[in-house]
ZAVO-760767 format. One line per field, with one value per residue (C-alpha): z, y, x. Coordinates in steps of 0.02 Angstrom, whole numbers, plus 50000, padded with zeros to 5 digits. Each point is the difference from the previous one (the first is absolute). Layout:
BEGIN
up: (Z/...)
north: (Y/...)
east: (X/...)
//
This chain:
BEGIN
up: (50478/50059/50167/50099/50077/50159/50064/50123/50174/50095/49893/50020/50192/50003/49899/50114/50161/49933/49940/50110/50080/49830/49933/50153/49992/49802/50052/50126/49882/49859/50130/50040/49828/49973/50157/49966/50025/50038/49830/49881/50065/49888/49944/50120/49971/50141/50009/50157/50104/50158/50149/50121/49944/50104/50109/49959/50118/49992/50036/50123/49997/50155/50099/49960/50045/50164/50034/49958/50115/50148/49961/49997/50155/50093/49946/50152/49995/49848/50093/49908/49820/49843/49836/49825/49848/49813/49872/49825/49942/50086/50013/49841/49943/49840/49931/49889/49819/49836/49841/49829/49847/49828/49838/49858/49820/49987/50109/50149/50163/50151/50163/50118/50196/50105/50186/50061/50092/50097/50046/50191/50135/50035/49826/49877/50067/49921/50005/50095/49941/50112/50128/50007/50162/50013/49978/50117/49941/50154/50195/50129/50182/50126/50186/50153/49998/49820/50050/50081/49862/50073/50000/49819/49947/50089/49933/49822/50004/50056/49871/49870/50054/50003/49832/49902/49979/50001/50132/49878/49982/50192/50092/50193/50079/50172/50046/50142/50168/50026/50084/50168/50041/50165/50055)
north: (47760/50103/50065/49956/50152/49953/50108/50133/49905/50156/50003/49812/50026/50138/49914/49835/50111/50099/49856/49856/49967/49987/49885/49887/49990/49963/49862/49929/49992/49919/49875/49961/49994/49857/49907/49823/49973/49822/49941/50029/49975/49937/50127/49970/50066/49974/49954/50061/49899/50042/49885/49919/49850/49868/50092/50172/50130/50029/50176/50027/50176/49969/49940/50145/50115/49917/49996/50180/50045/49912/50085/50175/49974/49997/50182/50104/50106/49897/49887/49870/49994/49931/50001/49982/49975/50005/49919/50069/49827/49830/49864/49951/49862/50006/49829/49961/49966/49961/50104/49914/50116/49936/50083/49952/50009/50180/50054/50035/49935/49943/49927/49872/50008/49846/50002/49897/49841/49892/49819/50005/49861/50064/49996/50142/50182/50168/50109/50162/50143/50140/50028/50168/50055/50101/50187/50097/50146/50080/49968/50063/49999/50027/50025/50076/50127/50040/50186/50023/50066/49916/49834/50027/50032/49859/49876/50074/49979/49818/49955/50083/49906/49832/50015/50118/50128/50178/50101/50072/49818/49987/50056/49992/50033/50010/49859/49972/49927/49809/49997/49930/49873/50020/49828)
east: (59888/49860/49995/49834/49921/49913/49851/50037/49995/49948/49841/49966/50020/49888/49863/50012/49988/49855/49902/50057/49832/49911/50128/49995/49801/50015/50131/49887/49857/50099/50054/49820/49944/50136/49969/49928/49815/49994/49958/49855/49821/49871/49860/49862/49818/49870/49823/49908/49888/49898/49988/50112/50115/50085/50140/49937/49941/49810/49945/49853/49931/49889/50145/50107/49870/49975/50184/50009/49862/50083/50173/49912/49902/50163/50038/49973/49833/49934/49890/49906/50044/49914/50088/49925/50121/49959/50108/50049/50055/50004/50131/50074/50121/50101/50039/50150/49952/50075/49965/50014/50006/49939/49995/49884/50040/49922/50144/49888/50053/49897/50040/49929/50024/50015/50016/50152/49948/50128/49986/50035/49996/49833/49933/49991/50048/50011/50149/49973/50099/49927/49870/49920/49914/49838/50002/49904/49883/49947/49971/49870/50047/49858/50057/49942/50144/49976/49965/50180/50119/50151/49908/49944/50171/50077/49861/50026/50190/49971/49872/50120/50155/49906/49900/50114/49844/50023/49928/49867/49936/49977/49857/49992/49828/49932/49898/49870/50047/49962/49825/49996/49862/49901/49983)
//
């Protein structure tokens, strides 16, 4: 019989102690790859459509500007605030659609896309896959305290936090005080 030579256990222990974290991360990654994902999802392609649908949130730019103006007016030293926002893209809905591929005799393939429509209790309904909210392009804030650097910073940070705009896309200006009528 042949004698089986086992590797030197000291070398193996040294290797394991040296690379234990790397091996642990690799094992965790392998487990995550093997983790069941809940079944196969059918391939979905989407068509986009602008405008509100039943049960969907409608975006109102003027209402948002008014709400921002009221909120920013509460910042100490800001005074009366007016906000103007510009949009890069508006509200967009992505609807589920089916894509059918056909091949002609020449070997060329083409496809047709149809929006998925379900028969619901209220009639026919489209299937919404995603709803993309508007993307802002810039903001102008006009307020009485717009010349104070501290107020400008606070207003810029607040508009940035609420809209996702960078500070380079937000301008804060000093506005005139409201005129008092002498009646």
